[in-house]
C-alpha positions in Angstrom: 91.7 -160.5 -73.0 94.6 -159.1 -71.0 96.6 -160.7 -68.3 95.1 -158.5 -65.6 91.6 -159.0 -66.8 91.9 -162.8 -66.6 93.5 -162.8 -63.2 90.9 -160.4 -61.8 87.8 -162.0 -63.3 88.6 -165.8 -63.0 89.1 -166.8 -59.4 89.9 -170.4 -60.2 92.6 -169.5 -62.7 94.0 -166.9 -60.2 94.4 -169.7 -57.6 96.0 -172.0 -60.1 98.4 -169.2 -61.1 99.3 -168.4 -57.5 100.1 -172.0 -56.8 102.1 -172.3 -59.9 104.3 -169.2 -59.0 105.1 -170.5 -55.5 105.5 -174.2 -56.5 107.8 -173.6 -59.5 110.1 -171.2 -57.7 110.5 -173.9 -55.2 111.2 -176.4 -57.9 114.1 -174.3 -59.3 115.5 -173.9 -55.8 115.5 -177.7 -55.7 117.0 -178.1 -59.2 119.9 -175.8 -58.6 120.6 -177.3 -55.1 120.4 -180.9 -56.3 122.7 -180.5 -59.4 125.2 -178.3 -57.5 125.3 -180.8 -54.6 125.8 -183.7 -57.0 128.7 -182.0 -58.7 130.2 -180.9 -55.4 130.3 -184.6 -54.4 132.0 -185.9 -57.6 133.3 -182.9 -59.7 132.1 -184.8 -62.7 129.5 -183.9 -65.4 128.5 -187.6 -65.3 126.9 -187.0 -61.9 124.6 -184.3 -63.3 123.6 -186.6 -66.1 122.8 -189.4 -63.6 120.6 -187.0 -61.6 118.6 -186.2 -64.6 118.4 -189.8 -65.7 117.2 -190.7 -62.2 114.4 -188.2 -62.8 113.7 -189.1 -66.4 113.1 -192.9 -66.0 110.4 -192.6 -63.3 108.7 -189.7 -65.2 108.4 -192.0 -68.2 107.1 -194.9 -66.1 104.5 -192.7 -64.4 103.2 -191.3 -67.7 100.6 -194.0 -68.6 99.5 -194.3 -64.9 99.1 -190.6 -64.6 97.2 -190.3 -67.9 94.7 -193.0 -67.0 94.3 -191.6 -63.5 93.5 -188.1 -64.8 91.0 -189.4 -67.3 89.2 -191.6 -64.8 89.4 -189.8 -61.5 88.8 -186.3 -60.3 91.7 -184.4 -61.8 91.8 -181.8 -59.0 92.2 -184.5 -56.3 94.9 -186.2 -58.3 96.8 -183.0 -58.5 96.5 -182.3 -54.7 97.7 -185.8 -53.9 100.7 -185.2 -56.1 101.6 -182.0 -54.4 101.3 -183.4 -50.9 103.4 -186.4 -51.8 106.1 -184.2 -53.3 106.1 -182.0 -50.2 107.2 -185.0 -48.1 109.7 -186.3 -50.7 111.4 -182.9 -51.1 112.6 -183.0 -47.5 114.4 -186.3 -48.2 117.2 -184.5 -50.1 118.3 -183.1 -46.7 119.7 -186.5 -45.9 122.2 -186.2 -48.8 123.9 -183.1 -47.5 126.3 -184.7 -45.0 127.2 -187.6 -47.3 129.8 -187.8 -50.0 127.7 -190.1 -52.1 124.9 -189.2 -54.5 122.8 -192.3 -53.8 120.2 -190.5 -51.7 120.0 -187.7 -54.4 119.3 -190.3 -57.1 116.6 -192.1 -55.0 114.7 -189.0 -54.0 115.0 -187.5 -57.5 113.4 -190.7 -58.8 110.6 -190.6 -56.3 109.9 -186.9 -56.8 109.7 -187.2 -60.5 107.4 -190.3 -60.4 104.8 -188.1 -58.6 105.2 -185.1 -60.9 103.3 -186.1 -64.1 100.1 -186.5 -62.0 100.3 -182.8 -61.4 101.9 -181.4 -64.6 99.7 -183.3 -67.0 96.7 -182.6 -64.7 97.3 -178.9 -64.9 97.3 -179.1 -68.7 94.2 -181.2 -68.7 92.1 -178.9 -66.5 93.2 -175.6 -68.0 90.4 -175.6 -70.5 87.9 -176.6 -67.8 88.5 -173.6 -65.5 88.5 -170.9 -68.2 86.1 -169.9 -71.0 86.8 -170.2 -74.7 87.5 -166.5 -74.8 90.0 -166.8 -71.9 91.8 -169.9 -73.2 94.6 -168.2 -75.3 95.4 -165.8 -72.5 95.4 -168.5 -69.9 97.7 -170.8 -71.9 100.1 -167.9 -72.6 100.1 -166.7 -69.0 100.6 -170.2 -67.6 103.7 -170.8 -69.8 105.1 -167.3 -69.4 104.7 -167.7 -65.6 106.6 -170.9 -65.8 109.5 -169.2 -67.5 109.3 -166.2 -65.2 109.7 -168.5 -62.2 112.6 -170.2 -64.0 114.3 -166.9 -64.3 113.7 -165.9 -60.7 113.9 -169.3 -59.1 117.2 -170.3 -60.8 119.0 -167.0 -59.9 117.5 -167.0 -56.4 118.3 -170.7 -55.9 121.9 -170.2 -56.9 122.3 -167.3 -54.5 120.5 -169.1 -51.7 122.6 -172.2 -51.9 125.8 -170.1 -52.1 124.8 -168.0 -49.1 122.8 -170.2 -46.6 123.4 -173.7 -47.9 121.4 -176.5 -49.5 119.1 -177.3 -46.6 117.0 -174.2 -46.9 116.5 -174.7 -50.6 115.0 -178.2 -49.9 112.8 -176.8 -47.1 111.4 -174.0 -49.3 110.7 -176.5 -52.1 108.7 -178.7 -49.7 106.7 -175.7 -48.4 106.0 -174.6 -52.0 104.2 -177.9 -52.7 102.0 -177.4 -49.7 101.0 -173.9 -50.9 100.3 -175.3 -54.4 98.0 -178.0 -52.9 96.0 -175.4 -50.9 95.5 -173.3 -54.1 94.5 -176.3 -56.3 92.0 -177.5 -53.6 90.0 -174.3 -54.1 89.6 -174.7 -57.9 86.1 -174.6 -59.4 85.3 -175.6 -63.0 83.9 -172.9 -65.3 81.6 -175.7 -66.8 81.2 -179.4 -66.1 83.3 -181.1 -63.5 87.0 -182.1 -63.0 86.0 -185.8 -63.5 85.6 -186.7 -67.1 82.2 -188.2 -68.0 82.1 -189.1 -71.7 83.1 -192.6 -72.6 81.0 -195.6 -71.7 82.9 -197.7 -69.3 81.9 -201.3 -68.7 83.3 -203.5 -65.9 85.6 -205.1 -68.4 87.0 -201.8 -69.4 87.7 -200.9 -65.8 89.9 -203.9 -65.2 91.7 -203.5 -68.5 93.5 -200.1 -68.2 95.9 -200.9 -71.0 93.0 -201.1 -73.4 91.9 -197.6 -72.4 95.4 -196.2 -72.6 95.8 -197.8 -76.1 92.6 -196.0 -77.1 94.3 -192.7 -76.3 97.3 -193.7 -78.4 95.0 -194.5 -81.4 93.3 -191.2 -81.0 96.7 -189.4 -81.2 97.8 -191.6 -84.2 94.6 -190.7 -86.2 95.0 -187.0 -85.6 98.0 -185.9 -87.7 98.4 -182.5 -86.0 98.5 -183.9 -82.5 100.9 -186.6 -83.5 103.0 -184.0 -85.3 103.1 -181.8 -82.2 104.1 -184.9 -80.1 107.0 -185.5 -82.5 108.0 -181.8 -82.4 108.4 -182.3 -78.6 110.6 -185.3 -79.2 112.7 -183.3 -81.6 113.2 -180.6 -79.1 114.1 -183.2 -76.4 117.1 -184.4 -78.5 118.9 -181.2 -77.6 116.8 -180.2 -74.6 117.9 -183.3 -72.6 121.5 -182.4 -73.2 120.9 -178.8 -72.0 119.7 -180.1 -68.6 123.2 -181.4 -68.1 125.2 -178.9 -70.1 123.9 -175.8 -68.3 125.3 -177.2 -65.0 128.6 -178.2 -66.7 129.0 -174.8 -68.3 128.4 -173.0 -65.0 130.5 -175.3 -62.9 133.2 -176.7 -65.1 133.5 -174.5 -68.2 133.1 -170.9 -66.8 134.2 -172.1 -63.2 131.5 -170.0 -61.5 130.0 -172.7 -59.2 126.3 -172.6 -58.2 126.1 -168.9 -59.1 127.1 -169.7 -62.6 124.6 -172.5 -63.0 121.9 -170.2 -61.6 122.8 -167.3 -64.0 122.7 -169.6 -67.1 119.4 -171.0 -66.1 118.0 -167.6 -65.3 119.0 -166.2 -68.7 117.5 -169.2 -70.3 114.3 -168.4 -68.4 114.5 -164.8 -69.4 114.6 -165.9 -73.1 111.6 -168.1 -72.5 109.8 -165.1 -70.9 110.5 -162.9 -73.9 109.4 -165.6 -76.4 106.2 -166.2 -74.4 105.4 -162.5 -74.7 106.0 -162.6 -78.4 103.7 -165.7 -78.7 101.0 -164.0 -76.7 101.0 -161.2 -79.2 101.2 -163.5 -82.3 98.8 -166.2 -81.3 95.4 -164.5 -82.1 96.9 -163.0 -85.3 98.3 -166.1 -87.0 96.2 -168.2 -89.4 96.8 -171.9 -89.2 99.2 -172.0 -92.2 101.2 -169.1 -90.8 101.4 -170.8 -87.5 102.9 -173.9 -89.0 105.6 -171.9 -90.9 106.4 -170.0 -87.7 107.2 -173.3 -85.9 109.8 -174.2 -88.6 111.5 -170.8 -88.2 111.5 -171.0 -84.4 113.4 -174.3 -84.4 116.0 -173.0 -86.9 116.7 -170.0 -84.6 116.7 -172.2 -81.5 119.3 -174.7 -82.8 121.5 -172.1 -84.4 121.7 -170.0 -81.3 122.3 -173.1 -79.2 125.3 -173.9 -81.3 126.7 -170.4 -80.9 126.2 -170.5 -77.1 128.2 -173.7 -77.0 131.1 -172.1 -78.9 131.1 -168.7 -77.2 134.1 -168.0 -75.0 132.7 -164.8 -73.5 130.3 -165.5 -70.6 128.0 -162.5 -71.3 127.7 -163.3 -75.0 127.0 -166.9 -74.2 124.1 -165.8 -72.0 122.7 -163.7 -74.9 122.6 -166.6 -77.3 121.1 -169.1 -74.9 118.5 -166.4 -74.2 117.7 -166.1 -77.9 117.6 -169.9 -78.3 115.1 -170.2 -75.5 113.0 -167.3 -76.8 112.5 -169.3 -80.0 111.5 -172.4 -78.1 109.0 -170.3 -76.1 107.2 -169.0 -79.2 106.8 -172.5 -80.5 105.7 -173.9 -77.1 102.9 -171.4 -76.5 101.6 -171.7 -80.1 101.7 -175.5 -80.0 100.0 -175.8 -76.6 97.3 -173.4 -77.9 96.6 -175.8 -80.8 96.5 -178.8 -78.4 94.1 -177.1 -76.0 91.8 -176.1 -78.8 91.8 -179.5 -80.6 92.3 -182.3 -78.1 89.1 -183.9 -77.0 88.5 -183.5 -73.2 88.1 -187.2 -72.7 91.6 -187.9 -74.0 93.4 -184.9 -72.5 95.0 -186.8 -69.5 96.3 -189.5 -71.8 97.5 -187.2 -74.6 99.4 -184.8 -72.3 100.9 -187.5 -70.2 101.9 -189.5 -73.3 103.6 -186.5 -74.8 105.4 -185.8 -71.6 106.6 -189.4 -71.4 107.8 -189.3 -75.0 109.8 -186.2 -74.3 111.3 -187.6 -71.2 112.2 -190.8 -73.0 114.2 -188.9 -75.6 115.6 -186.5 -73.0 116.8 -189.5 -71.0 118.7 -190.8 -74.0 120.1 -187.3 -74.7 121.1 -186.8 -71.0 122.7 -190.3 -70.9 124.6 -189.6 -74.1 125.7 -186.3 -72.8 127.0 -187.8 -69.5 128.8 -190.5 -71.4 130.3 -188.1 -73.9 131.5 -185.8 -71.1 134.1 -188.4 -70.2 135.6 -188.3 -73.7 135.0 -184.8 -75.0 134.5 -181.2 -73.9 131.0 -179.7 -73.2 131.3 -177.2 -76.1 131.5 -180.0 -78.6 128.5 -181.8 -77.0 126.6 -178.5 -77.2 127.2 -178.1 -80.9 125.8 -181.5 -81.7 122.9 -180.9 -79.4 122.0 -177.7 -81.2 122.2 -179.3 -84.6 119.9 -182.2 -83.4 117.3 -179.7 -82.2 117.4 -177.8 -85.5 116.5 -181.0 -87.4 113.0 -180.7 -85.9 112.4 -177.8 -88.3 113.2 -180.0 -91.3 110.8 -182.7 -90.3 108.0 -180.3 -89.5 108.5 -178.3 -92.7 108.4 -181.5 -94.8 105.2 -182.6 -93.2 103.7 -179.2 -93.7 104.6 -178.7 -97.3 103.5 -182.2 -98.3 100.0 -181.6 -96.7 100.4 -184.0 -93.8 99.4 -181.5 -91.1 95.8 -180.5 -91.9 93.9 -178.5 -89.3 91.6 -180.8 -87.4 88.0 -179.9 -86.5 87.6 -178.5 -83.0 86.5 -181.3 -80.6 83.2 -181.0 -78.8 83.0 -182.7 -75.4 80.6 -185.6 -75.1 78.6 -186.7 -72.0 78.9 -190.3 -70.9 77.4 -192.7 -68.5 79.5 -195.1 -66.5 78.0 -198.6 -66.3 78.8 -201.3 -63.9 79.1 -201.6 -60.1 82.9 -201.5 -60.3 82.9 -197.8 -61.0 82.0 -195.4 -58.1 
């Protein structure tokens, strides 16, 4: 199925896609504005690291709560509530503009990111609900390619907007984007079933013991080697990916001395690479057998880490952009292919917990990576940090290849949704 066919034929996916475009462009306006404002206040790479840490910790804390909420409640309503909450919080950054302290930035970054997993994990959880089996690969590819397209557009536009009209408009546009996203999500209709999972028998005792239910999701991941392997691949990427969240700002502002414009350009070329890789994965996905898919993932992470190292060492700005683009293209290929496997094999009743747990795992490692980067920036230059980050990301290929060649990543049977009853007066 082609992109145009999916968008034309599936109204619910079209609405989700439209909301994604607007919302994520607004997110990147916010990202560039917040990081640039923090660096403008302190002129230190440590401030960028602290912003990202302020985002990472709440995202990790929210993961289990978001997962349980998405697997218990109507996923669409949870996503709408997340959007509207973030629309209000996004305006709070305006309070930081007249100050010379980043305290307000840290507070609202934390609040905004606590609300985010309820939407991001929700979108992953409902994707297979609003499309048919025949549409699933196209929907997964388009969703990720769109995210990277908006990164390319939003980062460049965000840098130009901040440089030309100031920080305030970036935050206002980000707030409005969440409102548009909420309106789009509200109109979603499932292709089959409902947005509220109905599979597992819940007693009153289960309802008041949410940790027991969350632990059940962890056990499900642990007993499915491919799903656990993909979770660990995400962790491996995060060792260098977390550093990149800080390094891109440092390279634009402090290494190449180009201010918000430089930050925006680096992020936009990273997004362009993701877009190219997503297109490659869209072509490869239906053509790869399971064994070929696993080999492709190892190759992707070798290319990703190697180009990351070259980017960090490159003195020419244009060539540095080329290699970060290639690095992100390799990440994109693996990301689309991995998500396709998850959408095909993760049981619907566990999707909220699986996707939110994986997101929390990545944020946990990214938090450590960002913290280490911020700390190291006080003692060494960004280029050296980038080299180590690239090497760390490449090690993912070694672990994945070892698991593959020793037979530890068998293809699981495709999960079939089960119907459930909910017992007890405590559940509405």
